[in-house]
C-alpha positions in Angstrom: 0.0 0.0 0.0 2.8 2.5 0.9 6.0 2.7 -1.1 9.2 1.3 0.4 11.3 4.1 1.8 14.9 4.3 2.8 15.6 4.6 6.6 16.1 8.3 6.3 13.0 8.8 4.2 11.0 6.7 6.7 12.2 8.8 9.6 11.3 12.0 7.7 7.8 10.7 7.0 7.4 9.6 10.6 8.3 13.1 11.8 5.9 14.7 9.3 3.1 12.3 10.4 3.8 12.8 14.1 4.5 16.6 14.1 2.1 17.8 11.4 -0.5 15.5 10.0 -1.8 13.6 13.0 -2.1 16.7 15.2 -4.0 18.5 12.3 -6.3 15.5 11.9 -6.9 15.5 15.7 -7.8 19.2 15.6 -10.2 18.7 12.7 -11.8 15.7 14.4 -12.2 17.7 17.6 -13.5 20.7 15.6 -16.2 18.5 14.0 -17.4 17.4 17.4 -17.5 21.0 18.6 -19.4 22.1 15.5 -22.0 19.5 16.2 -22.3 20.7 19.8 -22.6 24.3 18.6 -25.4 23.4 16.2 -27.2 21.7 19.0 -26.9 24.8 21.2 -28.2 27.0 18.4 -31.1 24.7 17.8 -32.0 24.6 21.5 -32.0 28.4 21.7 -34.0 28.7 18.6 -36.5 26.1 19.9 -36.9 28.2 23.1 -37.6 31.3 20.9 -40.0 29.3 18.8 -41.9 28.0 21.9 -42.1 31.6 23.2 -43.5 32.8 19.9 -46.0 30.0 19.8 -47.1 30.9 23.3 -47.5 34.5 22.4 -49.6 33.5 19.3 -51.8 31.2 21.3 -52.0 33.7 24.2 -53.4 36.5 22.1 -55.4 34.4 19.6 -58.7 35.8 20.6 -57.4 39.4 19.9 -56.7 38.5 16.3 -58.7 37.0 13.6 -59.7 33.4 13.1 -56.6 32.6 11.1 -54.3 32.8 14.1 -53.7 29.0 13.8 -51.8 29.3 10.5 -48.6 30.8 12.0 -49.1 28.6 15.0 -48.9 25.5 12.8 -45.8 26.9 11.1 -44.2 27.4 14.6 -45.1 23.8 15.6 -43.5 22.4 12.4 -40.4 24.5 12.9 -40.2 23.2 16.5 -40.4 19.6 15.1 -37.5 20.3 12.7 -35.5 21.8 15.6 -36.1 18.7 17.7 -35.1 16.5 14.8 -31.9 18.5 14.4 -30.8 17.8 18.0 -31.9 14.2 18.0 -28.9 12.1 19.1 -26.7 10.6 16.4 -23.8 8.2 16.7 -20.3 9.5 16.3 -17.2 7.6 15.1 -14.8 8.2 18.0 -11.8 6.9 16.0 -9.9 3.7 16.8 -10.3 1.8 20.0 -6.9 2.6 21.5 -6.6 -0.8 23.3 -7.2 -2.7 20.1 -5.0 -0.3 18.1 -2.1 -0.8 20.5 -2.5 -4.6 20.5 -2.4 -4.6 16.7 0.4 -2.1 16.2 2.6 -3.0 19.2 4.8 -5.3 17.1 5.0 -3.0 14.1 7.2 0.0 13.3 6.3 3.5 14.6 5.9 4.6 10.9 3.2 1.9 10.3 1.4 2.9 13.5 1.5 6.6 12.6 0.2 5.8 9.1 -2.6 3.6 10.5 -3.5 6.3 13.1 -3.8 9.0 10.5 -6.0 6.7 8.3 -8.3 5.9 11.3 -8.6 9.6 12.2 -9.4 10.6 8.6 -12.0 7.9 8.4 -13.6 9.1 11.7 -13.7 12.7 10.4 -15.4 11.5 7.2 -17.9 9.5 9.2 -18.8 12.3 11.5 -19.8 14.9 8.9 -23.5 15.4 9.6 -24.8 17.9 7.1 -28.4 16.8 7.8 -28.3 18.5 11.2 -27.4 21.9 9.7 -30.0 21.5 6.9 -32.7 20.8 9.5 -31.7 23.8 11.5 -31.8 26.1 8.5 -35.1 24.7 7.4 -36.6 25.3 10.9 -35.2 28.9 10.9 -36.8 29.7 7.5 -40.1 28.1 8.5 -40.1 30.0 11.8 -39.4 33.3 10.0 -42.2 32.6 7.5 -44.6 31.7 10.3 -43.8 34.8 12.3 -44.0 37.0 9.2 -47.4 35.3 8.6 -48.5 36.8 11.9 -48.4 40.3 10.4 -51.4 39.8 8.1 -53.2 38.1 10.9 -52.8 41.2 13.1 -53.3 43.8 10.4 -56.4 42.1 8.9 -58.1 41.5 12.2 -60.7 44.2 12.0 -61.7 43.1 8.5 -61.9 39.3 9.1 -62.6 39.2 12.9 
């Protein structure tokens, strides 16, 4: 899989793997987990705002016209998308270190570093969860449309009420 290297080339590759590539892969891996946590935090804050807006709509529904339930339904759907975006998903946490050590203990440091980099890159690839961000954006758009939908309900109240 990897080309045969002279001893000096192998030592150079090992230094590059240990000093540059593996630490960068670890940072990217950790960044992906932090991004997922940040998206969950944003979704929870938005869910709280959505619940407050829904409460306000329901609380003043008899002061507006009979179409108050249209923005309420939009807010409920947006809340459903937000809950779906924070639903727990599995994460690839990389190699099991005990198994990794058992398999690589007899090998060279270069082979172990190559395998660790491969495992980290695979975990990074497996952890990319674009669906979470798409659900969050969909909920934000739906919530905005629903709240903008409150304006005609309020302004048309005297005519339709």
